[in-house]
C-alpha positions as CSV (number, residue, x, y, z in Angstrom):
1,X,115.4,-18.9,121.2
2,X,116.7,-15.8,123.4
3,X,119.9,-17.3,124.0
4,X,123.3,-15.6,123.1
5,X,126.3,-17.3,121.6
6,X,129.9,-17.5,123.7
7,X,133.2,-17.1,122.8
8,X,135.0,-19.1,120.3
9,X,136.3,-22.4,122.2
10,X,138.2,-25.5,121.6
11,X,141.2,-26.1,119.0
12,X,141.3,-23.2,116.5
13,X,138.3,-21.8,118.0
14,X,135.9,-23.5,115.9
15,X,133.6,-24.3,118.7
16,X,130.9,-21.6,119.9
17,X,129.1,-22.7,123.2
18,X,125.9,-21.2,123.8
19,X,124.5,-21.2,127.2
20,X,121.0,-22.6,127.8
21,X,121.3,-22.6,132.0
22,X,123.5,-22.7,134.9
23,X,124.4,-26.3,134.1
24,X,123.9,-26.9,129.9
25,X,125.6,-25.2,127.3
26,X,125.7,-26.4,123.6
27,X,128.3,-26.4,121.3
28,X,128.0,-25.2,117.6
29,X,130.7,-26.1,114.7
30,X,130.9,-24.7,111.1
31,X,130.7,-27.8,108.8
32,X,130.9,-28.1,105.0
33,X,128.5,-31.1,105.2
34,X,125.4,-30.4,107.3
35,X,123.3,-33.1,108.8
36,X,120.0,-32.0,110.0
37,X,119.7,-32.6,113.7
38,X,116.5,-32.8,115.9
39,X,116.7,-30.4,119.1
40,X,113.9,-30.8,122.0
41,X,113.8,-27.8,124.6
42,X,111.4,-28.7,127.6
43,X,110.2,-24.7,129.1
44,X,108.1,-23.1,131.3
45,X,105.0,-21.3,130.1
46,X,106.1,-18.1,129.9
47,X,109.5,-18.8,128.2
48,X,107.0,-21.3,125.8
49,X,105.0,-18.0,125.2
50,X,108.0,-15.6,124.7
51,X,109.7,-17.6,121.9
52,X,106.5,-18.3,119.9
53,X,106.1,-14.6,120.2
54,X,109.6,-14.2,118.3
55,X,109.0,-17.2,115.9
56,X,105.6,-15.0,115.2
57,X,107.5,-11.8,114.7
58,X,110.1,-13.5,112.5
59,X,108.0,-15.1,110.4
60,X,108.7,-18.0,111.2
61,X,106.2,-21.0,110.3
62,X,105.3,-23.8,113.0
63,X,103.3,-26.9,114.0
64,X,102.5,-29.2,116.4
65,X,104.2,-32.3,114.7
66,X,107.3,-33.4,113.2
67,X,105.2,-34.5,110.3
68,X,103.8,-30.9,109.8
69,X,105.7,-28.1,111.1
70,X,103.9,-25.5,109.1
71,X,100.3,-26.1,110.3
72,X,100.5,-23.1,112.9
73,X,99.3,-25.5,115.7
74,X,100.6,-25.8,119.5
75,X,98.8,-29.0,120.7
76,X,101.5,-31.2,121.4
77,X,100.7,-35.2,121.8
78,X,103.0,-35.6,124.8
79,X,102.8,-31.9,126.3
80,X,100.5,-29.1,127.1
81,X,101.9,-27.2,124.6
82,X,104.4,-27.8,122.0
83,X,105.7,-26.6,118.6
84,X,108.3,-27.9,115.8
85,X,110.0,-25.4,113.3
86,X,113.0,-26.4,110.5
87,X,115.9,-24.0,110.2
88,X,117.0,-23.6,106.5
89,X,120.0,-26.0,107.0
90,X,117.2,-29.1,107.5
91,X,117.5,-28.9,111.5
92,X,114.0,-29.7,113.3
93,X,113.5,-27.8,116.6
94,X,110.8,-28.7,119.0
95,X,110.1,-26.8,122.0
96,X,107.3,-27.8,124.9
97,X,105.6,-27.5,127.7
98,X,105.4,-30.0,130.9
99,X,103.4,-33.3,130.7
100,X,99.9,-32.8,129.8
101,X,97.6,-33.4,133.3
């Protein structure tokens, strides 16, 4: 999504923080057992377009529903535009713009 990982933090440096904006950082940890999570982000139109472009460039399949994250659509039930994709560990990412008008 265009975010850069930060330095290792925490006990034994097992966390890596990724700064999303001035007030939000996500912390990631390496684990032997991965449990898929759903991570949702609301972004502005230009950020959405940039991320969609990178997903397409990398060949990542996406869709407009968590039940069908591979249909290539960006019409979202709750937002003007949105999409879902999964990573190899089973995490479901959701990206959406502002609410439908």
